[in-house]
C-alpha positions as CSV (number, residue, x, y, z in Angstrom):
1,M,-93.8,32.6,-1.0
2,R,-92.7,35.6,1.0
3,S,-90.2,36.7,-1.6
4,L,-93.0,36.6,-4.3
5,L,-95.6,38.7,-2.4
6,R,-92.8,41.2,-1.6
7,F,-92.2,41.2,-5.2
8,L,-96.1,41.8,-6.5
9,F,-96.2,44.8,-3.4
10,C,-93.2,46.7,-4.4
11,R,-93.8,50.1,-5.6
12,G,-93.8,50.2,-9.0
13,A,-93.5,46.4,-9.7
14,L,-96.9,45.6,-11.6
15,G,-96.4,48.3,-14.0
16,F,-93.1,47.7,-15.0
17,L,-94.0,43.7,-15.5
18,F,-96.4,45.3,-18.0
19,E,-94.2,47.1,-19.9
20,I,-92.0,43.8,-20.2
21,H,-95.4,42.2,-21.0
22,R,-95.8,44.6,-23.5
23,I,-92.5,44.1,-25.4
24,F,-93.1,40.4,-25.4
25,S,-96.2,40.8,-26.9
26,R,-94.6,42.3,-29.8
27,D,-93.5,38.9,-30.7
28,P,-95.7,36.3,-32.2
29,S,-94.2,33.5,-30.1
30,Y,-94.8,35.1,-27.2
31,S,-97.9,34.4,-24.8
32,L,-98.6,35.8,-21.3
33,L,-98.6,32.0,-20.4
34,K,-94.9,31.4,-21.4
35,G,-94.1,35.5,-19.7
36,I,-95.4,33.9,-16.3
37,M,-93.7,30.6,-16.7
38,L,-90.7,32.7,-17.3
39,G,-91.0,34.6,-14.8
40,L,-91.9,31.5,-12.2
41,H,-88.6,30.2,-13.3
42,V,-86.5,33.4,-12.6
43,L,-88.0,33.8,-9.4
44,K,-87.3,29.9,-8.1
45,N,-85.3,29.5,-5.4
46,E,-84.5,33.3,-4.8
47,K,-84.4,35.7,-2.1
48,I,-85.7,39.2,-2.8
49,I,-83.8,41.6,-1.3
50,P,-85.1,45.2,-1.2
51,Y,-82.4,48.0,-2.1
52,E,-82.9,51.5,-2.9
53,G,-86.6,51.6,-3.4
54,S,-86.2,48.5,-5.7
55,L,-85.9,44.4,-5.9
56,V,-82.4,42.6,-6.3
57,I,-84.0,39.2,-7.6
58,S,-80.5,38.2,-8.0
59,S,-77.5,39.8,-8.2
60,F,-76.4,38.4,-11.7
61,L,-79.6,40.6,-13.0
62,P,-80.3,44.5,-12.8
63,P,-82.8,45.2,-10.0
64,L,-86.7,45.4,-10.7
65,P,-87.5,48.6,-11.7
66,S,-85.2,49.8,-13.8
67,K,-83.6,51.0,-16.9
68,A,-80.7,48.3,-17.2
69,L,-83.6,45.2,-17.0
70,L,-85.3,46.6,-19.8
71,T,-82.0,46.3,-21.6
72,V,-81.7,42.9,-21.3
73,I,-85.7,42.7,-22.5
74,R,-84.6,44.4,-25.8
75,A,-81.2,43.1,-26.1
76,G,-82.6,40.5,-28.6
77,R,-80.7,40.3,-32.2
78,D,-84.2,40.0,-33.8
79,K,-85.9,43.0,-32.3
80,R,-89.5,41.8,-33.6
81,Q,-88.9,38.8,-31.4
82,P,-87.9,40.1,-28.0
83,F,-88.7,36.8,-26.1
84,A,-87.7,34.2,-28.3
85,S,-84.2,35.9,-28.7
86,L,-84.1,35.8,-24.7
87,V,-85.2,32.5,-24.2
88,E,-83.2,31.3,-27.4
89,L,-80.0,33.5,-26.2
90,E,-80.0,35.2,-29.4
91,R,-78.7,38.1,-28.2
92,S,-77.2,41.0,-29.4
93,A,-74.9,41.2,-26.3
94,P,-74.1,39.4,-23.5
95,L,-75.9,40.3,-20.3
96,S,-73.3,41.1,-18.2
97,I,-69.2,41.4,-18.7
98,Y,-66.6,41.6,-16.5
99,L,-63.5,43.9,-17.3
100,S,-60.1,43.4,-16.0
101,V,-58.8,46.7,-15.7
102,T,-55.1,45.8,-13.8
103,D,-53.3,42.5,-13.4
104,R,-51.7,44.1,-10.3
105,C,-52.5,42.5,-6.9
106,S,-51.8,42.9,-3.5
107,Y,-52.7,39.1,-3.0
108,D,-51.2,36.1,-4.0
109,C,-54.2,33.6,-3.6
110,V,-53.9,29.7,-3.9
111,Y,-56.8,29.7,-6.6
112,C,-56.3,32.7,-8.8
113,S,-57.4,32.0,-12.1
114,A,-55.2,34.8,-13.6
115,K,-52.0,34.3,-11.8
116,F,-50.2,32.9,-15.0
117,A,-52.1,35.5,-17.3
118,E,-49.4,37.1,-19.7
119,Q,-49.0,40.6,-17.7
120,S,-49.7,43.9,-19.9
121,E,-49.7,47.6,-20.4
122,E,-52.9,48.6,-18.9
123,K,-55.1,50.6,-20.9
124,T,-55.9,53.9,-20.7
125,T,-59.2,55.8,-19.3
126,G,-60.3,56.7,-22.1
127,Q,-59.3,53.4,-23.9
128,W,-61.7,51.7,-21.3
129,I,-64.4,54.7,-21.4
130,E,-64.7,53.8,-24.9
131,L,-65.1,50.3,-25.0
132,V,-68.1,51.0,-22.5
133,S,-69.4,53.3,-24.8
134,K,-69.4,50.2,-27.0
135,L,-71.0,47.5,-24.9
136,Q,-73.4,49.6,-23.9
137,A,-74.6,50.2,-27.4
138,M,-74.6,46.6,-27.9
139,G,-77.2,46.4,-25.2
140,T,-75.1,44.8,-22.3
141,A,-77.2,45.3,-19.2
142,N,-74.4,44.7,-16.1
143,I,-70.9,45.8,-16.8
144,G,-68.4,44.6,-13.8
145,F,-65.1,45.9,-13.0
146,T,-62.1,42.8,-11.8
147,G,-58.2,42.3,-12.3
148,G,-56.0,41.7,-10.3
149,E,-57.3,44.7,-7.7
150,P,-59.0,47.5,-9.1
151,L,-59.2,49.8,-6.5
152,L,-55.0,49.8,-7.4
153,R,-56.4,52.2,-10.6
154,G,-57.1,55.9,-8.9
155,D,-59.4,56.5,-12.3
156,M,-62.2,53.8,-11.2
157,E,-64.9,56.9,-10.2
158,K,-64.1,58.4,-13.8
159,I,-64.3,55.0,-15.5
160,I,-67.8,54.2,-14.0
161,G,-69.2,57.4,-14.3
162,S,-69.1,56.7,-18.0
163,V,-71.9,54.3,-17.4
164,S,-75.1,55.1,-18.2
165,D,-78.2,53.9,-16.3
166,S,-79.0,51.3,-18.7
167,S,-76.4,49.3,-17.4
168,T,-75.9,48.7,-13.4
169,T,-72.0,48.0,-12.5
170,V,-70.5,46.3,-9.4
171,L,-67.1,46.4,-8.6
172,F,-64.5,43.4,-7.2
173,T,-62.3,43.7,-4.8
174,N,-60.3,41.7,-2.1
175,G,-60.7,44.8,0.3
176,H,-57.3,46.6,0.3
177,R,-57.5,50.0,0.0
178,L,-61.5,50.6,0.6
179,T,-61.5,53.1,2.8
180,L,-64.8,55.0,3.5
181,E,-63.9,58.1,1.5
182,R,-63.0,55.5,-1.2
183,A,-66.5,53.6,-1.1
184,R,-68.7,57.2,-0.6
185,S,-66.2,57.9,-3.7
186,L,-67.1,55.2,-5.8
187,K,-71.1,55.3,-4.7
188,E,-70.9,58.7,-5.5
189,S,-69.4,58.1,-9.1
190,G,-72.6,55.4,-9.8
191,L,-71.5,52.5,-8.4
192,M,-74.1,50.4,-7.5
193,A,-72.8,47.2,-6.0
194,L,-69.6,46.4,-4.6
195,S,-68.3,42.5,-3.9
196,V,-66.1,42.0,-1.2
197,S,-63.7,38.6,-1.4
198,L,-64.1,36.5,1.8
199,D,-63.7,33.1,1.9
200,S,-64.1,32.0,6.0
201,H,-65.4,33.4,9.3
202,D,-62.1,32.5,10.7
203,P,-58.9,34.9,10.2
204,A,-56.6,32.4,9.8
205,T,-58.0,30.2,7.1
206,H,-58.9,33.0,4.9
207,N,-55.6,34.3,5.4
208,R,-54.1,31.3,4.4
209,L,-56.2,31.0,1.2
210,R,-55.2,34.9,0.2
211,R,-51.6,34.7,1.1
212,N,-51.9,37.6,3.1
213,E,-51.9,38.4,7.3
214,R,-53.8,41.4,6.6
215,A,-56.7,39.8,4.4
216,F,-59.4,38.9,7.0
217,E,-59.0,42.7,8.5
218,E,-59.0,44.6,5.1
219,A,-62.5,42.4,3.7
220,R,-63.7,42.8,7.3
221,R,-63.5,46.5,6.9
222,A,-64.2,47.0,3.7
223,I,-67.8,45.1,3.8
224,E,-68.7,47.5,7.1
225,N,-67.6,50.6,4.4
226,A,-69.3,49.3,1.6
227,S,-72.7,48.8,3.5
228,R,-72.6,52.2,5.4
229,T,-72.3,54.5,2.3
230,G,-75.2,52.6,0.5
231,L,-73.6,50.1,-2.4
232,Y,-75.4,47.0,-2.7
233,T,-72.9,44.8,-0.8
234,I,-71.5,41.4,-1.7
235,V,-69.4,39.1,-0.1
236,Q,-67.8,36.5,-2.8
237,A,-66.7,33.4,-1.1
238,V,-64.5,30.6,-2.5
239,I,-65.2,27.8,-0.8
240,I,-63.1,24.5,-0.8
241,R,-64.0,21.3,-0.8
242,Q,-62.1,20.3,2.9
243,E,-64.1,23.8,4.2
244,L,-67.2,22.8,2.8
245,V,-68.7,22.3,6.5
246,R,-72.4,23.0,7.7
247,S,-71.4,25.5,10.7
248,K,-68.4,26.6,9.2
249,V,-70.7,27.8,6.6
250,L,-73.3,29.3,8.3
251,A,-71.2,31.0,10.4
252,L,-69.4,32.9,7.4
253,C,-73.4,33.8,6.4
254,R,-73.6,35.5,10.1
255,L,-70.3,37.0,10.1
256,V,-71.1,38.9,6.3
257,E,-75.0,39.9,7.6
258,Q,-73.7,41.1,10.8
259,L,-71.0,43.3,8.9
260,G,-73.9,44.5,6.6
261,A,-74.0,42.7,3.2
262,H,-76.8,42.4,1.5
263,E,-75.5,38.9,0.1
264,I,-72.6,36.6,-0.5
265,R,-72.0,34.3,-3.2
266,I,-70.7,31.4,-2.6
267,H,-68.3,29.9,-5.2
268,Q,-66.6,26.5,-6.3
269,P,-63.1,26.7,-7.1
270,A,-62.5,26.2,-10.5
271,P,-59.2,24.6,-12.5
272,S,-57.8,28.0,-13.7
273,G,-54.8,29.7,-13.3
274,R,-52.7,28.6,-10.4
275,L,-55.1,25.6,-10.4
276,L,-55.0,24.8,-14.2
277,G,-54.6,20.9,-14.2
278,T,-55.3,19.9,-10.7
279,M,-59.0,18.4,-10.7
280,G,-57.8,15.4,-9.2
281,E,-56.8,17.2,-6.0
282,S,-59.5,15.7,-4.0
283,D,-59.3,18.2,-0.9
284,I,-60.2,21.1,-3.3
285,F,-62.7,20.3,-6.0
286,Y,-66.2,19.6,-5.3
287,T,-68.3,16.4,-6.2
288,E,-71.8,16.5,-6.9
289,A,-73.1,15.3,-3.8
290,D,-71.1,18.5,-2.3
291,R,-73.1,20.7,-4.8
292,E,-76.3,19.2,-3.6
293,K,-74.6,19.6,0.3
294,L,-74.0,23.5,-0.5
295,F,-77.5,23.8,-1.9
296,S,-79.3,22.8,1.6
297,F,-76.9,25.0,3.1
298,Q,-78.0,27.9,0.7
299,R,-81.8,26.9,1.7
300,L,-81.3,26.4,5.6
301,A,-78.9,29.7,5.7
302,N,-82.1,31.9,4.0
303,R,-84.7,30.9,6.0
304,Q,-82.6,32.0,9.1
305,S,-81.2,35.2,7.7
306,S,-83.1,38.4,8.2
307,S,-85.4,39.7,4.7
308,R,-82.3,42.1,3.7
309,F,-79.6,39.2,3.7
310,K,-79.5,36.2,0.9
311,V,-77.2,33.4,0.0
312,T,-76.8,32.7,-3.8
313,S,-74.4,29.9,-5.0
314,F,-73.5,29.8,-8.6
315,P,-73.2,26.0,-8.2
316,Y,-77.0,26.0,-8.3
317,T,-77.2,29.6,-10.8
318,E,-75.0,27.9,-13.2
319,G,-76.7,24.7,-12.6
320,P,-79.2,22.3,-14.5
321,R,-82.2,23.6,-12.6
322,K,-81.4,27.2,-12.9
323,Y,-80.0,29.3,-15.7
324,G,-76.6,26.5,-16.6
325,C,-73.5,27.8,-17.7
326,T,-73.7,30.6,-20.5
327,A,-70.3,31.8,-20.7
328,G,-69.9,33.4,-24.0
329,L,-73.6,34.1,-24.1
330,F,-75.1,35.7,-21.6
331,H,-71.4,36.4,-19.3
332,S,-68.1,37.5,-21.1
333,Y,-65.2,38.8,-19.9
334,V,-62.4,41.0,-21.4
335,S,-58.7,40.7,-19.7
336,T,-56.6,43.7,-18.9
337,S,-55.1,43.0,-22.4
338,G,-58.0,43.4,-24.2
339,E,-58.5,39.6,-24.9
340,L,-62.4,38.8,-25.0
341,F,-63.1,35.3,-23.4
342,P,-66.0,33.3,-22.3
343,C,-65.1,33.7,-18.9
344,D,-62.4,34.9,-16.8
345,F,-61.9,30.9,-16.0
346,I,-61.9,30.3,-19.3
347,P,-58.9,31.7,-21.6
348,I,-59.5,31.2,-24.9
349,S,-60.0,34.4,-27.0
350,F,-62.2,35.6,-30.0
351,G,-60.1,38.5,-30.7
352,N,-58.8,42.1,-28.8
353,V,-61.4,44.2,-28.3
354,F,-58.8,47.0,-28.5
355,A,-57.7,46.2,-32.3
356,G,-61.1,44.9,-33.5
357,D,-64.7,45.4,-33.4
358,V,-65.6,43.8,-29.8
359,Q,-69.5,43.5,-31.1
360,Q,-68.1,41.2,-34.1
361,Q,-66.0,39.5,-32.1
362,W,-68.9,38.5,-29.5
363,R,-71.1,37.6,-32.1
364,K,-68.6,35.2,-32.9
365,M,-68.1,33.6,-30.1
366,A,-71.9,33.5,-29.2
367,D,-72.2,31.7,-32.4
368,T,-69.2,29.6,-32.1
369,I,-70.4,28.1,-28.7
370,L,-74.2,28.2,-29.5
371,R,-76.3,26.9,-26.5
372,P,-75.5,27.2,-22.9
373,R,-74.3,24.0,-20.8
374,E,-76.0,22.1,-17.8
375,R,-72.7,22.9,-15.4
376,C,-69.6,25.1,-14.9
377,W,-67.9,24.7,-18.5
378,A,-64.5,25.9,-17.0
379,M,-64.9,22.4,-14.8
380,A,-65.2,20.5,-17.6
381,I,-62.5,21.4,-19.7
382,G,-59.8,22.5,-17.0
383,D,-57.7,20.1,-17.6
384,G,-57.7,20.2,-21.2
385,L,-56.3,23.2,-21.7
386,A,-53.5,22.2,-19.2
387,D,-51.2,21.7,-21.7
388,E,-52.0,24.2,-24.1
389,T,-50.8,27.6,-24.9
390,L,-52.9,30.2,-23.1
391,P,-54.4,31.9,-24.2
392,L,-55.8,30.1,-27.0
393,S,-55.5,32.0,-30.1
394,P,-59.0,33.2,-32.1
395,E,-58.1,30.5,-34.8
396,K,-57.7,27.7,-32.1
397,A,-60.7,29.3,-30.1
398,V,-63.6,28.5,-32.6
399,A,-62.3,24.6,-33.1
400,F,-62.3,23.7,-29.8
401,C,-65.5,25.4,-29.1
402,T,-67.4,23.5,-31.9
403,E,-65.8,20.4,-31.0
404,R,-66.9,21.0,-27.1
405,R,-70.6,22.3,-27.9
406,S,-73.3,21.5,-25.2
407,Q,-76.0,19.0,-26.4
408,S,-78.4,19.8,-23.9
409,F,-80.3,22.7,-22.4
410,P,-80.7,23.8,-18.9
411,A,-83.7,23.8,-17.3
412,V,-85.2,26.9,-18.1
413,Y,-83.9,26.9,-21.5
414,R,-85.5,23.8,-22.3
415,R,-89.3,24.3,-21.3
416,F,-88.8,26.3,-24.2
417,H,-87.2,24.4,-27.0
418,G,-89.3,21.1,-26.2
């Protein structure tokens, strides 16, 4: 209720909601009741964070109000049916796409999803800027920059600066090289959010998992620098099963809140990269009971923290009670060499975006995958890819994904599909 009241009384929020209602009203399948139902589901179990005169409902969505959030609303395949296109995932573009701008990295993390990716020559500044322009023209609302370690490139400010305000931007880093000056430079270039990897409140544990004895201190400093420059500061924590202990999770949440972060995203390990084919590792991967335990930690931490810090978790956001896994539909990934994947944990290529038409390639991927899953798809198919030559070629990708299409819908879509 506190989040809902903050949402309703935010300056410009009601007017922006009316604009969304006006756009949806063009659609004969839309009604105000359906709009309210969708809005309440988006708000469900979310803690709303004020940021620079706007509200962040979820860091997976652009803030409200913003041009980027209108991009989400308007990016339906059928412009006459914006509401139906949104709830049926008939999109002209993914809501978000992450671009791996380099394979280089200063760390050697035990669960690196890109560890065994084929090393490729980095694309030029101009090539990435041209791709960003095409993605924005399609209607992509959130563009992320990842790697490897993207801050090893000296041109990130130029690439980020090419993104217009019809999309938001986020950069993912392990914290290495994020000086205060670099954080300011990124903010001035137009970067909205910066996400730093930190897996534990205990320095020895984080350093062991990241295989770098300076990893904890570099992450700590990076979080403080990002916060000081006014970036929306996220901490990404990959918490393996043996570390999923209430006292440890809450201690990590308290630490990153004290460092000035706005949000912590908790990930479950995925059977990809170095962990491909290891689903039997009971001390790494979650059971369903572990996910429920994580949800209870999330709710408890959100009640205890201040109004300017929130805890989210991928297992909840990608679970059956929220959006489910929308890899290849709402979200996509481009490798350093340019291969278009459903996400960075699913090395299944639908073509090279630098050698073909990215909009046609993405459309083929979305039409093949067809509908979201109730849970993370990478968790379901990881072992099935262990003996394959990766990434799967576009020819194999279509058959692989068609055979494994979801047969049900997560909660939010099920409401509108019956």
